[in-house]
Every structure is written in C-alpha cells, then in structure tokens.
N, C-alpha and C positions, 0 to 999 in steps of 0.2 A: 664744411667737409669737402675734401678733395674728391673729384670724380675718378672713377676707375679708368685705367688705361689698358689698352691691348697692344701687343706687338704683332703686327701683321706679317705673315710669311707667304712666300710664293711656293707653289707646288713645284717639284722638280721637272715636270713636263706640263706643257700648255695644251689644253684641249684644242684650241684653235687660235691662230694669229691672223688678223685681218691686215691686208696690205692695201692701203687706199691711194689711188691716184686722183688726178684732177676730175675725172668723170664722176667720182663719188660725190663731190661737192657741187657739181654743175646744176643739179636740180634745185639747189637752194641759192642760186644766183652767182656762185663763184665762176668767173670767166675761164675758159680754156686758154692754155698757153698761146695757142695760135691766134687768139683774138686780142691779146694784150697790146701788141705793137700797133695794129690798125686803129685801135681805140685811142691810143696815146697820140698818134700822128694825125688823126682825122680832124681835129679841131672842134669836135662836137662838145667836148668838156671844156667850158670856159676857164675853169680853175687851172687846168693844165695849160691851155693856150696862152693865158695871161701871166703865167709864172715864169720866172727866170729859168727854172729847171726845164720846163716844157720847151721854151724857145731854144735852149741850148741843145737838147736832144733832137728836136725836130730838124734843126739846121744841120746837125752832124749827119743824121741818117739820110736826109735828102741829098746832101752833098756827096756822100760816099756810097750810097746804095740806090739813089734815084727813085725813092719810094713815091708812089702816087696812088690814085684811086684804083688803078687796075693791078697794081703790084705792091706788095709789102714784103720785105725780107723777113726771114724767121729770126726770132730772138737769138737762137743759137748762132746764126751767122753774124749778127751784130756784135754779140758778146765775144764770139771767137775772133773777129777782126780786132776789136779793142784789146782783148787779152793778149793777142799776138804782139801788138804794138808795145804794150806795157812790158811784157816779158822780155822783149828784145831791146827795150829802151829806145824805141824808134819813134821819132816825132813825125808830124805831118806839116812841117813848115814852122815859121816863126810864130804864127798865131795859134798853133796847136802843139804845144810842147807835150812831153810825156806827162808832166804834172797836170796839164789841162785835160789831156785824154783820160787820166784817172778821174778827174772831176766829172767828165761826161759819163763815165761808167757809174759813179756814185749817184749822179742825177737820174740815170736810167733805172737803177735799183730802187730809188725812192719813188719814182713814177709807177713802177710795177707794184710796189707796196700800196701806194695810194689807190691805184686802179682796182686792185683786188678787194681792198677794204671798202671801197666805194660801192661795189656791186653786191657784196654779200648781204643777204637778208637776215634780220634777226628773227628769233622765234622759229628756228629751223624745224622742218617736219621729217625729212628723211633720216637724219641722225637721231632724232628723238625716237623714231620707230626702231632704229637699230639698237639703241640702249635699252629700250623696253624688251626687245628680244633677248638681250644679254641678261637682264634682270630675271626674266622668266625661265631661261634655259641654263646657261652655264656662265659663271663669272670668272672661271679660270681661262680668261682670254687675254690677248694682248693686241695692241694696234701699232703698226708701223705705217707712217704716211709721208708722202713727199709734198703734201699740200702746205701752203703757208697760212691759209685761213684758219680762223678759230671756231668755225661752225660746229665741228665735232665736240670741242671742249664746252662750248656754250650750251649744247644740248644735253650734256651729261646729267642724268637724272638719278644716279645711284647714291649720290652723297646726301646725308651722312650715314644713313642706316644700312646701306648695302655696298658701297664702294667708295674708294678714294682714287683720284688721278695721281699717278706717279709719272712725272715727266722725265725721270731718270737724270735729273739735274739737281744740284743743290741751289735752289733759288734764293735770292735775297729775301724773298717774302717769308722764308722760314725763320729768319733771324730777327725781324722786326727792329731794324737798326734805329738807334736814336743817337745821331752823331751831330757834330757841330755844323754839318751841311744841312741835313734835313732828316727827320724821322720818316719812316715808311708809314703812309696813311693806313689806319686800321682796316680800311676797306680792302686793302691789298695784302693783309696778313693771310697766310696760307698754312695749312697743316701738312707737316712732312710725313708721308706715309711710311717712310723708312725708320721712323722713330715711333715709340708708343703713342697711340692715338686715343682720344676719349671714347669710352664705351657708350653706345646708344641703346639703352634698354635691352641689352642682351642679344642684339641682332648679330647675325653672322656677316661680318664686313670683309670685303676683298679689296686688295690693292690691284689696280689695273694700269698697266703701262701704256702710255701714249707717247710713242717715240717719233718726234718730228724731225726727220733726217735732214731737211733743208731749211730748218728754222721755222719761225712763226711770226705773224704780224703783231701778236700781243706780247712778244718778248722784246725787252729793251736791253741792249748790250752795252756794257761799259768797256771800252778799249783799254782802260787803265788797270782796273782790278780784274778784268776778264770774267765778270759775273753777270748774271741775268736777272732782271726784275720782270716778273709776270704782272701784266696789267689787265686783269680780266675785263672783258667787254670794252676795252679801249685799244683799238687797232689802227686808229687813224694817224696820219702823218700830215703835218702842216707844210705845204709846198712853199709858201712865202717865207717861212722861217727856216726852211730846209731841215726840219727836224721835228721832234716830238714836243707836244705841249701838254700841260695839265692845267686844270682850272682851280683857282683859289677863290674862296668866298670871303668877302670882307664887308663890314657894316657900312652901308651908305646912308643917305639922308632918311630913307624909309627903313626902319629896323625890321619890318615885315617882308621887305623885298631886298635881300642882300645883293650887292653887286658881285659880278663874276669877272675875275681878272685872269686872262691867259698868261701863263708863265712858262719858261723853258723847262723841259723835263730833264733833270740832271741826276747823276748818281748820288745816292745818299751817303756813300762812303767817302768819295773824293771830289765830288762836285763837277765831274767831267760830263759833257753833253752825252746823252745816250745816242746810240746809233742803231740802225736796223740790224737784224740778224736773220737774213734770208740768203740762201745760196741761189743766185740767178742761173737761168739755163745757159749753159755754155758747153762747147765741146771739150773744154779743159776746165773741169770743175775745181774751184778753190775750196778744198775741204780740209785745210790745215788748221782752221780755227779750232782752238782747244775744245770748245763746246760741241761743234759739229763732229769733230773727231771722236769724242767720247760717246756721242749718240750713235755713231756708226758701229762702234764696238758693242754697245748695248743691244742694238738691233740684231747683230750677228748672234749674240747669245740667245736672244728671244726666238729667232728663227730656228736655231739648232734644237731647241726643246719643243718645237711645235709638232703635234701629231697631224694637224690639218692646217694648211695655209690657204686663205681665201683672198684672191685678188679682186678688187672692185675698182673699175674705171681707170686701170693703169695700162698705158698703151705702149710701153717699152720705147720711149723716144730715143733717137740715135745718140743724144748727148748724155744719156744716163749709163755710160759704160760702168761707172762705179757701182750702180745699182745691180746691173746684170752680174757683176762679179760677186757682190754681196749675196745675191740669191743663189747663184750657182755653187758657191763654196759652203753655204750654211744650211740650205734646206736638205734634210736627210732624205735619202732615196725612198725610204718607207713611208714618207709623209704623203697624205692625200692632198692634191692640189686642185683647187676649184677656181675658175675664172668667171666673173660676172661682168658683162659689158654689153651695152645695147648694140654695138657694132663690132663684130669680130671678123677681121679679114685675114687673109693668108699671112700677112706680115706679122700680125699679132700671134697667130697660131705658131708660126715658126719661132718667134721670140720665146714663147713659153715652153716650146718643145726642147729648148736648150737647157732648161733648168730642172726638168723632171720628165721621165718617160711616160708617166700616166697622168694626164691632165684632163679634167672634165670642164667643158665649156658650156656656159648658159648665156645665150644671147638675149638678154633682157635688161631693163632698167633696174637700178638698185632698189628703188621703191617697190617695184613689182616682185623682185626676188625676196624681199622681206615679208611678203605675203604668200610666197610659194611654199606650202607645207612640206612637199616632197623634198625640195632643196634644203629647207631649214633642218629637216630631219637628218640630212647628210652632213650638214655643217656642225650642228650641236649634238653632243652625245646624249643618249637617252637618260 
C-alpha cells in the first residue's frame, strides 16, 4: 500500500525571519571571520602548513602584506587585492601570472573551507535549543544566513513529523541519479519539500526555508551542470588532493573489517570534480553564480513577507554592501526588527538604523536569548 503524501504550502506572511551572522555559530566552535587568516598563517595547523595550498597562500600574503605575529591583514583586504588583479588582468611578474593569482585565490577559498569545517563541533547545543523553540512556538519561520557552516542544519530536529528543510534549491539529492558515472548514495537521498511529501501519522508538517546566501560547506558544486549535491554531515575538504573526497568500502582479507578507500568526489551526472560553493569575504563580492543569485532572490522574497526580522550575531561587515542593499530594499517599514548580539557598539547601531527606524537591541549571547522569556514572547506570536 502506498503511503499518503501531503503537499506543503507556505503562508503568505512569515511570523518571523531569523538572519544569522557568524556570531550565531561562534558558541558552537565556528571561528569568526577575523580569526580565519591568523589561523591559516600561524603554522599551528600542520595539515595547512605542510600542504601545497597552505605554502602557496602563506608565501603570497607574507610577500604582499607583510603579515606576522603582530599584524594580520583582513580577509577583505587580501581578497580585494587579488580580485583587483584578476579583474584588471594584471600580473605580479613572470612568476605570478593572472592564472597563478587565480590559483592563489582558489587555494585561499579552500583553506577557509577547511578551517571552518575543522573548528565546528558536532552535536551543537545553541541551534538545537533554537529549533526546540521553533517547535514549541511557531513553525511559520524562515532563516537567512551568511554562514558557511552546517551547524544549523545538523541540529534540525523537526524532521520528519514537524518540519522539512527547504534550501530553496533543486538539489541533486532529490533526483537520486543512477548514471554511467555513479549513482547517488542512498545516504544522501533527500525529500523535496516543494513536492508532495510522505504523511507521518497525521502530524502537521511545515516547510522551513534555510537560505544560505554565501553558500555552504556541505554543498558540492559542479561547474559543468551547475547543480548542487548536498552531503549531510560531510563538510571536510582534502588539502592534499585540493578537493573533496568520499570513502568507498570494499571487501579486504577480513570480511568482518572491510577496507576503506578514499576516492575523488565527482558529479554523478558528468563526472566533473566537485568544487566549493562559498562566497569569500571581499569588497567586491562575486555573486553571479546562478545558485547564489537565485538564493539572493529567494531571500528578498522571504524578507518582504516577514512581520518580524531577528538578527543574531550579524555585525554589518564593510564588505557586505550587497547584504545592506538586500535588507534596505526588502524589509517592510512595518516589520519589527530585533537585534541579538553580545557586543553592540555604535557602528552596529548605526548600521541597523539604516534599514529600519524602530530597532530593538538585546546585548546578550544567543544561548541566553533563547532562555529569555520576555524576549521570546516578542519574537514568537502567542
């Protein structure tokens, strides 16, 4: 007998949209942007120090920025410098052609990916507490985030009886390809919340958008077919291979202890090597990728229908001009805006004042805010 299926629909207005910045994931180990380059350059991580990518980036940054123990340039400065050279087709001599500078940029992106994945702790507590509040209060919510990490996704506790994640992308995981290259492992099959979904004992199920504006560590992007494979709980990148790997099990001498063979992670459609899909911090953001562009449009629609917008750990970095425009153009004047951040200085207050006339600030950690009953009553409708 076939299981009953339900077609999930969104309400025309969202009770609340949460906008997460790096500070939201910090409690669960995700590094802040300002800490990434010092970690990469410090030499404390032997995997980075002994890799070709690490040596290439360290040499470049030290040569052109003079980085040391007392001074580290910002990532925006480094990417801005590199992007200027690339956009103007300007080399740095015979040993650093434009093509090699592009290679340095790709290496730095991969090192950022590796560093964030390396620091994020599994079994997250803050986001688990967040989803529990959503379950108990209102599931008519949406999430927009600039974070690459998958901590929010991994902590999602509403599936299958209460909620489904909608990444607002048509993932390869929905189609369960079986091609001449390779089928998608059943472990990575995913239910598309925009199509009828299985009914779970008569429960009221809600689709919940998680819009990752700058990409995600657990998204694998194919530059040939321009599609994305979601690899839940697999965010690591192999610096020696300069790309993603997966593990295949095969029968060895001992049938009870199968051997594990690392193999290159390639697209099941056309066999092309997967690449990262994260937008690095730069004063000139590259947001023309079709996936990133579509997510930006989806975020605009989500913000426009929000009655309340709650910002958590977002600091309005100078490089996020595109985010400032997104917020300014799409948050309706009647929306309630709440900012949660343990450190709120004048610069942040000024940044938020440009997107709404009435902003409430709560200078506390996200974990504390999730236990603040007065604040929760303001965020979630009765």
